[in-house]
C-alpha positions as a Python dict, from the first residue, in 0.01 Angstrom:
ca = {
    (1, 'M'): (0, 0, 0),
    (2, 'R'): (-169, -351, 103),
    (3, 'G'): (8, -661, 13),
    (4, 'F'): (343, -429, -25),
    (5, 'S'): (580, -382, 305),
    (6, 'F'): (939, -296, 301),
    (7, 'C'): (1171, -473, 565),
    (8, 'W'): (1549, -426, 658),
    (9, 'M'): (1767, -701, 645),
    (10, 'P'): (2032, -639, 900),
    (11, 'D'): (2255, -939, 799),
    (12, 'H'): (2270, -870, 453),
    (13, 'M'): (2180, -445, 488),
    (14, 'S'): (1959, -456, 199),
    (15, 'L'): (1565, -379, 121),
    (16, 'Q'): (1365, -644, 7),
    (17, 'L'): (1015, -629, -89),
    (18, 'S'): (763, -848, 36),
    (19, 'L'): (470, -954, -208),
    (20, 'T'): (384, -1257, -67),
    (21, 'K'): (57, -1179, 44),
    (22, 'N'): (-80, -1092, -260),
    (23, 'A'): (112, -1242, -518),
    (24, 'P'): (118, -1611, -659),
    (25, 'N'): (268, -1868, -476),
    (26, 'V'): (656, -1886, -536),
    (27, 'D'): (685, -2273, -569),
    (28, 'R'): (631, -2238, -911),
    (29, 'S'): (895, -2234, -1178),
    (30, 'L'): (1082, -1879, -1186),
    (31, 'L'): (1156, -1951, -1577),
    (32, 'I'): (780, -2011, -1631),
    (33, 'D'): (673, -1691, -1439),
    (34, 'G'): (936, -1518, -1620),
    (35, 'L'): (804, -1587, -1956),
    (36, 'K'): (491, -1520, -1917),
    (37, 'A'): (556, -1206, -1759),
    (38, 'L'): (744, -1115, -2062),
    (39, 'A'): (486, -1231, -2331),
    (40, 'A'): (251, -1064, -2155),
    (41, 'Q'): (443, -723, -2148),
    (42, 'I'): (491, -818, -2505),
    (43, 'I'): (137, -852, -2593),
    (44, 'V'): (-5, -547, -2399),
    (45, 'I'): (319, -300, -2552),
    (46, 'H'): (152, -487, -2910),
    (47, 'H'): (-202, -362, -2852),
    (48, 'L'): (-139, 9, -2711),
    (49, 'V'): (91, 64, -3027),
    (50, 'S'): (-173, -96, -3266),
    (51, 'Y'): (-503, 108, -3182),
    (52, 'G'): (-643, 470, -3165),
    (53, 'P'): (-480, 778, -3136),
    (54, 'M'): (-247, 704, -2887),
    (55, 'A'): (-72, 485, -3146),
    (56, 'A'): (-53, 706, -3422),
    (57, 'A'): (112, 997, -3210),
    (58, 'A'): (352, 758, -3025),
    (59, 'G'): (430, 624, -3387),
    (60, 'V'): (592, 942, -3506),
    (61, 'A'): (789, 998, -3168),
    (62, 'V'): (921, 621, -3155),
    (63, 'P'): (848, 503, -3516),
    (64, 'D'): (1111, 212, -3475),
    (65, 'V'): (975, 81, -3122),
    (66, 'V'): (632, 94, -3256),
    (67, 'E'): (724, -88, -3575),
    (68, 'W'): (863, -358, -3395),
    (69, 'F'): (596, -442, -3108),
    (70, 'S'): (364, -413, -3371),
    (71, 'Y'): (475, -658, -3599),
    (72, 'Y'): (681, -918, -3351),
    (73, 'G'): (448, -870, -3074),
    (74, 'R'): (185, -1110, -3184),
    (75, 'W'): (463, -1396, -3164),
    (76, 'A'): (440, -1396, -2809),
    (77, 'V'): (117, -1563, -2791),
    (78, 'Q'): (314, -1831, -2882),
    (79, 'V'): (471, -1844, -2547),
    (80, 'F'): (166, -1884, -2390),
    (81, 'L'): (43, -2182, -2575),
    (82, 'V'): (347, -2355, -2533),
    (83, 'I'): (362, -2298, -2155),
    (84, 'A'): (-28, -2418, -2138),
    (85, 'G'): (38, -2741, -2270),
    (86, 'Y'): (340, -2770, -2086),
    (87, 'L'): (136, -2706, -1743),
    (88, 'T'): (-151, -2929, -1867),
    (89, 'A'): (74, -3183, -1904),
    (90, 'Q'): (220, -3184, -1554),
    (91, 'S'): (-104, -3214, -1428),
    (92, 'L'): (-285, -3440, -1667),
    (93, 'C'): (-9, -3654, -1867),
    (94, 'G'): (77, -3986, -1717),
    (95, 'R'): (-154, -4003, -1458),
    (96, 'E'): (-412, -4298, -1446),
    (97, 'T'): (-637, -4126, -1188),
    (98, 'G'): (-806, -3796, -1266),
    (99, 'L'): (-892, -3898, -1585),
    (100, 'S'): (-1151, -4102, -1473),
    (101, 'R'): (-1387, -3793, -1468),
    (102, 'P'): (-1320, -3576, -1764),
    (103, 'W'): (-1599, -3348, -1755),
    (104, 'S'): (-1520, -3246, -1386),
    (105, 'L'): (-1173, -3183, -1502),
    (106, 'V'): (-1364, -2942, -1785),
    (107, 'A'): (-1575, -2782, -1543),
    (108, 'K'): (-1275, -2697, -1348),
    (109, 'R'): (-1110, -2545, -1641),
    (110, 'Y'): (-1456, -2363, -1751),
    (111, 'V'): (-1533, -2168, -1430),
    (112, 'R'): (-1104, -2074, -1358),
    (113, 'L'): (-1136, -1924, -1711),
    (114, 'V'): (-1455, -1763, -1767),
    (115, 'W'): (-1516, -1592, -1441),
    (116, 'P'): (-1190, -1337, -1502),
    (117, 'F'): (-1276, -1344, -1857),
    (118, 'G'): (-1640, -1298, -1830),
    (119, 'V'): (-1573, -995, -1567),
    (120, 'A'): (-1288, -846, -1804),
    (121, 'V'): (-1524, -838, -2100),
    (122, 'T'): (-1791, -664, -1898),
    (123, 'L'): (-1518, -397, -1801),
    (124, 'A'): (-1449, -379, -2137),
    (125, 'V'): (-1811, -310, -2262),
    (126, 'V'): (-1862, -42, -1988),
    (127, 'A'): (-1521, 108, -2106),
    (128, 'A'): (-1651, 127, -2453),
    (129, 'E'): (-1958, 300, -2350),
    (130, 'L'): (-1772, 556, -2158),
    (131, 'A'): (-1512, 623, -2406),
    (132, 'R'): (-1794, 690, -2623),
    (133, 'F'): (-1891, 1007, -2469),
    (134, 'W'): (-1531, 1137, -2590),
    (135, 'T'): (-1446, 961, -2918),
    (136, 'N'): (-1593, 767, -3188),
    (137, 'D'): (-1259, 599, -3317),
    (138, 'P'): (-1250, 252, -3446),
    (139, 'I'): (-1085, 118, -3161),
    (140, 'L'): (-1420, 83, -2948),
    (141, 'P'): (-1593, -237, -3024),
    (142, 'E'): (-1995, -141, -3120),
    (143, 'S'): (-2245, -196, -2845),
    (144, 'P'): (-2345, -576, -2796),
    (145, 'T'): (-2624, -733, -2861),
    (146, 'V'): (-2735, -981, -2571),
    (147, 'W'): (-2630, -1258, -2737),
    (148, 'Q'): (-2312, -1139, -2868),
    (149, 'Y'): (-2222, -1083, -2520),
    (150, 'L'): (-2332, -1418, -2383),
    (151, 'S'): (-2183, -1599, -2658),
    (152, 'H'): (-1868, -1440, -2476),
    (153, 'W'): (-1915, -1596, -2152),
    (154, 'L'): (-2008, -1934, -2325),
    (155, 'L'): (-1673, -1919, -2515),
    (156, 'I'): (-1825, -1957, -2825),
    (157, 'H'): (-1769, -1607, -2983),
    (158, 'G'): (-1514, -1673, -3255),
    (159, 'V'): (-1663, -2000, -3390),
    (160, 'L'): (-2013, -1791, -3405),
    (161, 'G'): (-1849, -1502, -3600),
    (162, 'H'): (-1915, -1265, -3333),
    (163, 'E'): (-1688, -929, -3331),
    (164, 'S'): (-1504, -962, -3033),
    (165, 'L'): (-1543, -698, -2708),
    (166, 'S'): (-1180, -683, -2655),
    (167, 'T'): (-858, -737, -2788),
    (168, 'G'): (-717, -1087, -2754),
    (169, 'V'): (-1024, -1275, -2645),
    (170, 'W'): (-988, -1491, -2907),
    (171, 'Y'): (-691, -1663, -2675),
    (172, 'V'): (-897, -1720, -2398),
    (173, 'A'): (-1162, -1942, -2624),
    (174, 'I'): (-897, -2123, -2777),
    (175, 'D'): (-712, -2217, -2446),
    (176, 'F'): (-1004, -2376, -2347),
    (177, 'Q'): (-1077, -2587, -2628),
    (178, 'L'): (-721, -2725, -2633),
    (179, 'F'): (-781, -2816, -2285),
    (180, 'V'): (-1112, -3000, -2379),
    (181, 'L'): (-918, -3148, -2661),
    (182, 'T'): (-631, -3265, -2466),
    (183, 'V'): (-850, -3392, -2183),
    (184, 'L'): (-1062, -3602, -2431),
    (185, 'L'): (-747, -3710, -2594),
    (186, 'L'): (-618, -3893, -2300),
    (187, 'W'): (-925, -3994, -2130),
    (188, 'S'): (-1045, -4211, -2459),
    (189, 'S'): (-700, -4386, -2493),
    (190, 'Q'): (-727, -4455, -2124),
    (191, 'A'): (-1085, -4622, -2155),
    (192, 'L'): (-1012, -4779, -2445),
    (193, 'R'): (-637, -4915, -2265),
    (194, 'W'): (-452, -4769, -2531),
    (195, 'S'): (-290, -4507, -2227),
    (196, 'G'): (55, -4578, -2420),
    (197, 'W'): (-58, -4446, -2780),
    (198, 'A'): (-171, -4143, -2623),
    (199, 'P'): (192, -3959, -2658),
    (200, 'L'): (138, -4038, -3049),
    (201, 'F'): (-175, -3924, -3076),
    (202, 'I'): (-97, -3600, -2938),
    (203, 'G'): (225, -3613, -3175),
    (204, 'A'): (26, -3671, -3471),
    (205, 'L'): (-238, -3416, -3437),
    (206, 'T'): (50, -3182, -3349),
    (207, 'V'): (222, -3253, -3659),
    (208, 'A'): (-86, -3273, -3869),
    (209, 'S'): (-120, -2863, -3714),
    (210, 'L'): (209, -2770, -3809),
    (211, 'V'): (244, -2931, -4140),
    (212, 'W'): (-144, -2872, -4256),
    (213, 'I'): (-431, -2706, -4014),
    (214, 'R'): (-235, -2409, -3938),
    (215, 'T'): (-255, -2342, -4300),
    (216, 'W'): (-604, -2376, -4332),
    (217, 'S'): (-716, -1982, -4234),
    (218, 'D'): (-1129, -2125, -4215),
    (219, 'W'): (-997, -2281, -3893),
    (220, 'D'): (-832, -2010, -3671),
    (221, 'N'): (-1099, -2002, -3447),
    (222, 'W'): (-1106, -2409, -3350),
    (223, 'A'): (-790, -2600, -3148),
    (224, 'P'): (-634, -2775, -3388),
    (225, 'Y'): (-501, -2449, -3596),
    (226, 'F'): (-311, -2387, -3268),
    (227, 'Y'): (-214, -2738, -3137),
    (228, 'N'): (156, -2716, -3312),
    (229, 'A'): (272, -2464, -2988),
    (230, 'Y'): (25, -2655, -2753),
    (231, 'G'): (117, -3001, -2863),
    (232, 'V'): (505, -2898, -2829),
    (233, 'G'): (422, -2808, -2478),
    (234, 'L'): (241, -3072, -2387),
    (235, 'L'): (537, -3324, -2500),
    (236, 'M'): (793, -3129, -2368),
    (237, 'G'): (565, -3112, -1965),
    (238, 'W'): (499, -3472, -2079),
    (239, 'L'): (921, -3553, -1999),
    (240, 'T'): (874, -3413, -1655),
    (241, 'R'): (648, -3743, -1556),
    (242, 'R'): (987, -3938, -1513),
    (243, 'S'): (825, -4247, -1391),
    (244, 'D'): (565, -4291, -1679),
    (245, 'K'): (590, -4563, -1893),
    (246, 'A'): (509, -4394, -2194),
    (247, 'L'): (851, -4178, -2190),
    (248, 'P'): (1031, -4367, -2451),
    (249, 'W'): (739, -4298, -2723),
    (250, 'V'): (690, -3911, -2551),
    (251, 'R'): (1069, -3875, -2606),
    (252, 'L'): (1077, -4007, -2975),
    (253, 'V'): (742, -3788, -3064),
    (254, 'L'): (881, -3503, -2899),
    (255, 'L'): (1245, -3501, -3088),
    (256, 'S'): (1034, -3604, -3411),
    (257, 'V'): (806, -3300, -3375),
    (258, 'L'): (1115, -3077, -3293),
    (259, 'V'): (1293, -3211, -3578),
    (260, 'L'): (986, -3117, -3797),
    (261, 'I'): (951, -2742, -3671),
    (262, 'S'): (1332, -2710, -3716),
    (263, 'W'): (1319, -2806, -4073),
    (264, 'Q'): (1007, -2579, -4161),
    (265, 'F'): (1229, -2297, -3969),
    (266, 'A'): (1495, -2346, -4190),
    (267, 'M'): (1285, -2344, -4525),
    (268, 'T'): (1033, -2068, -4419),
    (269, 'L'): (1206, -1850, -4173),
    (270, 'N'): (879, -1840, -3951),
    (271, 'G'): (933, -1647, -3647),
    (272, 'R'): (643, -1808, -3483),
    (273, 'L'): (816, -2113, -3522),
    (274, 'A'): (1145, -1997, -3369),
    (275, 'V'): (951, -1874, -3065),
    (276, 'I'): (820, -2242, -3021),
    (277, 'L'): (1147, -2392, -3068),
    (278, 'A'): (1323, -2160, -2809),
    (279, 'V'): (1056, -2178, -2531),
    (280, 'A'): (1035, -2587, -2579),
    (281, 'L'): (1441, -2542, -2544),
    (282, 'L'): (1413, -2339, -2238),
    (283, 'L'): (1178, -2588, -2081),
    (284, 'W'): (1414, -2871, -2188),
    (285, 'V'): (1705, -2687, -1999),
    (286, 'A'): (1468, -2620, -1672),
    (287, 'S'): (1394, -2974, -1627),
    (288, 'F'): (1727, -3073, -1530),
    (289, 'P'): (1767, -3071, -1138),
    (290, 'L'): (2081, -2878, -1145),
    (291, 'S'): (1929, -2624, -1388),
    (292, 'Y'): (1978, -2277, -1264),
    (293, 'V'): (1602, -2146, -1335),
    (294, 'T'): (1496, -2435, -1134),
    (295, 'A'): (1752, -2519, -864),
    (296, 'D'): (1796, -2113, -767),
    (297, 'P'): (2132, -2190, -612),
    (298, 'T'): (2175, -1800, -542),
    (299, 'G'): (1823, -1808, -329),
    (300, 'S'): (1661, -1571, -632),
    (301, 'L'): (1317, -1680, -511),
    (302, 'K'): (1339, -1514, -215),
    (303, 'S'): (1517, -1218, -363),
    (304, 'L'): (1348, -879, -513),
    (305, 'L'): (1411, -988, -854),
    (306, 'G'): (1261, -1350, -781),
    (307, 'L'): (957, -1228, -593),
    (308, 'V'): (905, -955, -861),
    (309, 'V'): (902, -1212, -1142),
    (310, 'H'): (673, -1456, -986),
    (311, 'Y'): (458, -1153, -920),
    (312, 'L'): (432, -1061, -1268),
    (313, 'G'): (417, -1408, -1416),
    (314, 'G'): (116, -1451, -1161),
    (315, 'T'): (-78, -1156, -1250),
    (316, 'S'): (18, -1180, -1641),
    (317, 'F'): (-338, -1358, -1710),
    (318, 'A'): (-499, -1034, -1521),
    (319, 'L'): (-302, -797, -1733),
    (320, 'F'): (-371, -946, -2063),
    (321, 'L'): (-779, -941, -1962),
    (322, 'V'): (-799, -553, -1831),
    (323, 'H'): (-517, -381, -2037),
    (324, 'F'): (-787, -307, -2326),
    (325, 'P'): (-1057, -139, -2119),
    (326, 'V'): (-758, 114, -1990),
    (327, 'S'): (-660, 137, -2320),
    (328, 'M'): (-993, 249, -2482),
    (329, 'L'): (-1034, 532, -2215),
    (330, 'V'): (-687, 685, -2241),
    (331, 'N'): (-726, 705, -2581),
    (332, 'A'): (-1086, 854, -2554),
    (333, 'A'): (-928, 1117, -2335),
    (334, 'Q'): (-624, 1142, -2601),
    (335, 'D'): (-875, 1229, -2841),
    (336, 'R'): (-1089, 1428, -2632),
    (337, 'F'): (-827, 1651, -2535),
    (338, 'D'): (-652, 1680, -2838),
    (339, 'W'): (-326, 1556, -2707),
    (340, 'T'): (-239, 1475, -3093),
    (341, 'L'): (194, 1626, -3029),
    (342, 'P'): (437, 1310, -3037),
    (343, 'Q'): (540, 1304, -2703),
    (344, 'E'): (179, 1350, -2574),
    (345, 'G'): (157, 975, -2714),
    (346, 'V'): (418, 830, -2561),
    (347, 'I'): (321, 993, -2243),
    (348, 'A'): (-41, 847, -2296),
    (349, 'M'): (102, 498, -2381),
    (350, 'G'): (313, 510, -1997),
    (351, 'V'): (-34, 609, -1839),
    (352, 'A'): (-202, 323, -2010),
    (353, 'W'): (60, 49, -1923),
    (354, 'L'): (91, 220, -1587),
    (355, 'G'): (-316, 188, -1540),
    (356, 'S'): (-334, -158, -1688),
    (357, 'M'): (-66, -276, -1416),
    (358, 'V'): (-260, -108, -1135),
    (359, 'L'): (-579, -263, -1230),
    (360, 'A'): (-450, -603, -1325),
    (361, 'D'): (-317, -625, -931),
    (362, 'V'): (-671, -547, -839),
    (363, 'F'): (-828, -778, -1095),
    (364, 'Y'): (-624, -1059, -1010),
    (365, 'R'): (-652, -992, -622),
    (366, 'Y'): (-1017, -980, -608),
    (367, 'V'): (-1136, -1107, -955),
    (368, 'E'): (-936, -1391, -1051),
    (369, 'R'): (-840, -1558, -705),
    (370, 'F'): (-1189, -1595, -683),
    (371, 'G'): (-1263, -1768, -1007),
    (372, 'T'): (-961, -2021, -882),
    (373, 'K'): (-1146, -2082, -566),
    (374, 'L'): (-1513, -2145, -754),
    (375, 'S'): (-1305, -2426, -979),
    (376, 'R'): (-1165, -2600, -685),
    (377, 'R'): (-1558, -2631, -541),
    (378, 'I'): (-1624, -2852, -840),
    (379, 'G'): (-1588, -3198, -777),
}
């Protein structure tokens, strides 16, 4: 298979898998890619056990597993939100240069997101139409209008109240909104010469989201509703900017936010808050120079496990985008051929998962990376 090669290492008499040609760069944090890989897998399984005849049959075979992923799998989105904020902070926070042209940053982000997203939505529309020959299961979205389809490419489908053409597509629009809002906050602070106040602005919005906005269900298509997790990631990522003069403020604001989240969790036992705290703690530990997940004393970045983790983390967005079209087709086949036995549901779910992994690899190499190249051409 292209991109995968096996090489014999005579010094260690061990077999290594080389993923370097098509996998993402291996200089990224092993922890971040590991978290992204794990969260993506949980979300995919959550969707597989939640929709269609495949889920119904598998629920009879392994009810406890299906119930666990169906309920708790939703929490994995918080991992992506915290990490998205963390990576945004590393590239933007504490940098006076780079924010002078905010709309260029926004345009780059839009192209990088919308190209793979739009292609994935198109795949979902085509898959739904093909699946309709074999099933009328509610898992299939209605055939879209032109405006509904275009609204997905514009990332405004949620705010317009349009039915989603694939599962989980709300997240991509929210990710873009969160980035735009953060860029505007940082740029306006710098333009007004209030750069030192930027951590306080971000902290205030994070607290407002935690205490009030996340309880306003009408706001679930807008960035402030999700800023609680994203803001924690931003502040945690800002700590890696060790030469930034605003760091004392960042530490104070972050500590205050984490104390508030801990108190809210103690009062409500909300699992989403626990996930936010856990990811923030792991990122904090990873910020130390001698941290196991960054220092890599055993050379795991070059090992089979390290390469696999980086590969799965790097292709996690592609997997998130393309698994639902595969799921629709497998559900349609199961309905058409009347695979209703519990074990058949489990097998179908395995086929859907494997098909999603294969398609994600192709999608990452030929679609997502092309979108990244397009975004870099924007001045």
